[in-house]
Every structure is written in structure tokens, then in C-alpha cells.
C-alpha positions, 0 to 999 in steps of 0.5 A, spaced: 512 542 443 512 536 446 508 530 443 507 528 450 501 531 455 503 535 459 500 532 465 506 527 465 510 533 468 507 532 473 507 525 475 514 521 477 515 514 475 514 509 481 520 508 485 518 501 487 518 499 480 524 502 478 528 498 484 525 491 482 527 492 475 534 495 476 535 488 481 532 484 476 537 486 470 542 485 474 540 478 476 539 477 469 547 479 468 549 474 473 550 478 479 547 475 486 542 480 488 536 480 493 530 483 491 526 487 497 523 492 494 516 489 491 510 488 496 508 481 494 508 475 498 512 469 497 507 464 498 503 461 493 495 463 491 491 458 495 489 452 492 482 452 493 482 459 489 486 457 484 481 451 483 476 456 483 479 460 477 480 452 473 473 451 474 470 458 471 474 457 465 472 450 464 465 453 465 466 458 460 465 463 465 471 467 460 465 473 457 465 480 459 462 482 466 458 488 468 463 494 468 463 494 476 464 486 477 459 481 477 453 480 482 456 474 485 463 478 488 459 483 489 455 479 494 461 476 498 464 483 498 458 486 502 458 479 506 466 481 508 464 488 509 459 486 514 462 479 517 469 483 518 468 490 518 461 491 521 459 496 515 453 494 511 453 496 503 448 495 498 450 492 491 449 499 487 454 501 493 460 496 491 465 497 485 470 492 483 476 494 480 483 491 476 487 492 483 486 496 488 490 502 485 485 502 479 479 503 484 483 509 488 485 512 482 478 512 479 475 516 484 480 521 484 479 521 477 471 521 478 472 526 484 478 531 483 478 539 480 483 543 478 486 546 485 482 540 489 487 538 495 488 531 498 491 530 504 496 525 504 500 523 511 507 521 509 510 516 509 506 514 503 505 509 497 509 512 492 503 512 487 498 517 492 501 524 491 501 522 483 495 520 483 492 526 485 496 530 481 495 526 475 487 527 476 489 534 476 488 536 484 494 538 489 497 532 493 498 535 501 502 532 504 503 531 512 509 529 515 508 523 520 515 521 523 518 515 527 516 519 533 508 519 533 510 512 530 509 514 522 502 516 524 498 522 522 495 526 529 488 530 529 492 536 531 496 536 524 490 533 521 486 539 523 492 545 521 492 541 514 485 542 512 483 548 509 476 550 504 480 547 498 480 539 502 477 535 498 479 528 501 484 525 506 487 518 504 488 513 510 492 508 509 492 502 516 496 498 516 501 502 511 505 501 506 510 503 507 512 503 514 507 497 517 504 503 522 497 501 523 492 505 527 488 503 533 481 504 534 482 511 539 487 513 534 482 513 528 477 516 532 481 522 534 482 523 527 474 522 525 473 526 530 477 532 526 473 531 520 466 530 523 468 537 523 469 539 516 463 536 512 466 538 506 473 532 507 471 525 504 476 521 507 479 515 502 481 508 506 486 503 504 485 497 507 489 493 502 493 490 509 488 489 513 488 482 515 496 482 516 497 485 523 501 482 529 501 482 536 494 481 537 493 488 534 486 489 532 484 492 526 478 498 525 476 502 519 474 509 519 467 508 517 466 502 523 469 506 527 465 514 526 458 512 523 457 519 522 462 518 516 459 513 513 457 518 507 463 521 505 468 514 507 470 510 500 473 504 504 478 501 499 481 493 499 482 487 494 485 480 495 492 482 492 496 482 500 492 477 504 490 472 499 497 472 496 494 474 489 497 479 486 497 478 479 490 476 479 489 484 479 483 485 484 481 490 488 474 493 490 471 499 495 465 500 498 462 507 498 456 512 497 453 510 491 453 516 486 460 516 488 461 509 486 457 510 480 461 515 477 468 510 478 464 506 474 463 511 468 470 512 468 472 504 468 467 503 463 471 508 459 478 506 460 478 498 462 471 496 462 470 489 466 476 487 471 478 479 468 472 475 469 476 469 471 480 473 476 472 475 479 471 468 480 476 466 484 475 472 488 469 470 490 472 464 493 478 468 496 472 472 500 467 467 502 473 460 502 477 458 507 481 463 511 486 459 515 492 460 511 492 467 513 493 466 520 498 461 518 501 465 513 502 471 519 505 467 523 511 466 518 510 475 517 511 476 524 517 471 525 520 475 519 518 482 522 522 480 528 528 477 525 529 483 520 528 489 525 532 485 531 538 484 525 537 491 522 537 494 529 545 490 529 547 495 524 551 500 524 547 507 523 541 504 523 534 504 527 529 500 525 522 501 529 517 495 529 511 495 525 504 493 527 503 490 520 503 489 512 510 486 511 515 492 511 519 496 515 522 503 514 529 504 518 532 510 518 539 510 516 540 517 518 546 515 522 550 513 515 549 520 512 556 523 511 560 517 510 564 514 504 562 508 502 566 502 500 566 505 492 569 512 496 562 515 494 560 519 499 553 518 502 549 524 503 541 522 502 538 516 502 537 515 494 546 515 495 545 509 500 540 505 497 545 505 491 551 504 494 548 498 498 545 495 492 552 496 487 556 493 494 552 488 496 546 486 492 541 488 496 535 492 493 532 496 498 527 503 496 529 509 498 525 513 503 525 519 500 521 516 495 515 515 500 515 523 502 520 522 508 527 520 509 533 519 511 530 512 511 529 506 506 523 501 506 525 493 506 519 488 503 520 482 508 515 478 504 520 473 501 523 468 504 527 467 511 533 465 508 534 471 503 532 476 508 537 473 514 543 473 508 540 480 505 540 484 513 548 480 514 550 484 508 547 491 510 550 489 516 557 489 512 556 495 508 555 499 514 560 497 518 564 498 512 562 506 512 568 511 513 
């Protein structure tokens, strides 16, 4: 009998972390590798946010805090939800966690019973189905193709709902595709959910501020107030505020759910880092001008990558509305031979051969629930992106 828990049999390692680790190892061995696997802005954390952390340290704000977050950060989160989303929460309806991932995990652990189903539009962030499985539930992927903009359609949602459905997880803008739901597209989904009062909605809004071309972001509880009492609105400071390593995520939702999530957190990590919490107060309350400035660069990078990838033989790359990912199809390369002589029969082999041949690290689409495709993070310097895309063009041009 294995010493390890049987629950581990239900969980796969993170493909995004795996490709990043592999790229790091190849770099350490002296290879010229461009890593486009990690979803992490290359911009530094703004100076005012770093200064707030330094001041917190100097003021001795380095002790344990309330498990679910300091009052000052909760107040900043409440103000953010009201100001930017038109959604009102009270302090007992807000929780702060060690990153958005912990917030999502706590919610699932606090609510899922064996056999409960969670609808997850695919392509999906690699951790959603694994967290559901760890909690003892059943992930129910619903494939959303490029033909629908990688977005869940109302008819498909209706078909996927069963008496066992507990949650629907929506991520907009999406990791991994960058697809973002318009207000009318969300309304079509919320109209379906209003007919099924046993189904709750978990909205992962982590990329809320990373939208382009005048796209207007909205979230579920904003679009349909009737779902307010069964919606968990999840967000964080990692992406827009360039604070990935600070590990602060948060959520607003019904008080009884937030209390249950805090109970889970109290027996696992307890409070998030006190210093990071004070930095996050400044992030949410302080100047926001750097966000559109960063977005201008992200948009330029998106347009560069989309243009160059669409010039690669066998690649088709849609233009996303937000986040900092593209999700091109590599269907046109399947069945061809790489320069190594190996046959490319799926997207995992495509990304493996691309890394070995050209030193470009990307993540296979099958890890996100829809292939043959691959995800590129364009949250890296423009010169590296241009070089990487030239390498991809060369690699695809040499397939036979």
C-alpha cells in the first residue's frame, strides 16, 4: 500500500510550472532558451507599493493578522468592488488569501461534497479541474472552440447543468486564451443560471484590468444582481499590479461562504503575509496610472505576437481581448516531421520539439483542455517575443 494519499491519483502536476522549470534547467545548462510559459508580468512592482511594504516593516507591522485579512485591506477591497464593479460587500463578506489560487481552493474545499459537479469552460486554467478533484468533486469540462471565441455559450451551459452541479467557474479575461466576455455574453449565461437556483458562480477576475481595444469589463454579480447571493467574485493584485510574488488574492461573496472559507484557511496557512497585505492596501488605494501605461505595452506585444504567429506555416492565432496570453492552433503542423526526424502527432510533441530545436518554451494546449494548440505568455520583453516568434516561424517552416 502506498504511503501517499489516494487523492493524489486524481491530480496532475501543473503543466505551466513544469515547462517553466524545464526552461530554467536548460538555461542553467547553457542553452539559449526563451521562456514563454509563465503568466507573470515582466514589469517591476510600482515604487509606491514597494515603499508601503518598507514602511510597514519599519513600523513593526510584521505580526500575525486576522486570518481573513487586515481591516484596512478589507476596506480597500470593498471600495474597489464598489468603485470599479458597482458591487457592494461588507467586511464579513470579504476574505484575503495567499494568492487567488488559495482563495479558489478554499472555496472549493469548503463547499464540495463527493460527486458534486463543477462546470469548467475549456480551455481552462490548469489548476481548476485539479482543485475540484482534490476537493472530491467532479470537474465537468465544456469545450469552447475558437469558433465561439473560446467562450461558453448559453446553450452549452444549459446542457451541462445537472442536479449534481454545484459551481460554474468563469475566468474573464481568460487564462489561457485571453478571451473576455462582453456584458451581453455574460447576460446570456446569467439568464441560464437564474433558472437553476442550486448552481453557484465562481468568477476569476484576476485579469480584469488587462483588456484592450476599448473592451469594457463586467463581472457576473454586476451584470445580474439576482445572482449576488450565490456568486463568489475572486480577484487579486498579482497581474495588474505586477505583484505575483507578493501572493495576495481576495474575494467577495455571501457571508456564510466567506466564514467557511476562513475556517479552512485558519487550519492551513492562517493569515496572508502581513507586509504584503499593507502593500496591497497601497496598490488598491494608490495611483492607478501605471495600469493603462503597462496595458499599452501589452497591447503592442499582443499585436506583434498575433501578426508574427499568423505568418508561421501551420499556425492560426486568434486575437484575444485581454490578459497576456495567445492561444494559437498548431493543427496545421500535426502529422509533419520535425528537424529531429520525430513525427509531430499532438501538441505536446509540438512544444517538446520546439523547445529542443529552437529553445522556445510554450505550454501545450492539451494541458488546458483543448488542443492541438499552445499557449504563449507575452508578458515578457518585446525583443524576446520577436526573437521567439522568428524561431517559431523557422521551426514551422522546417517541418516536412
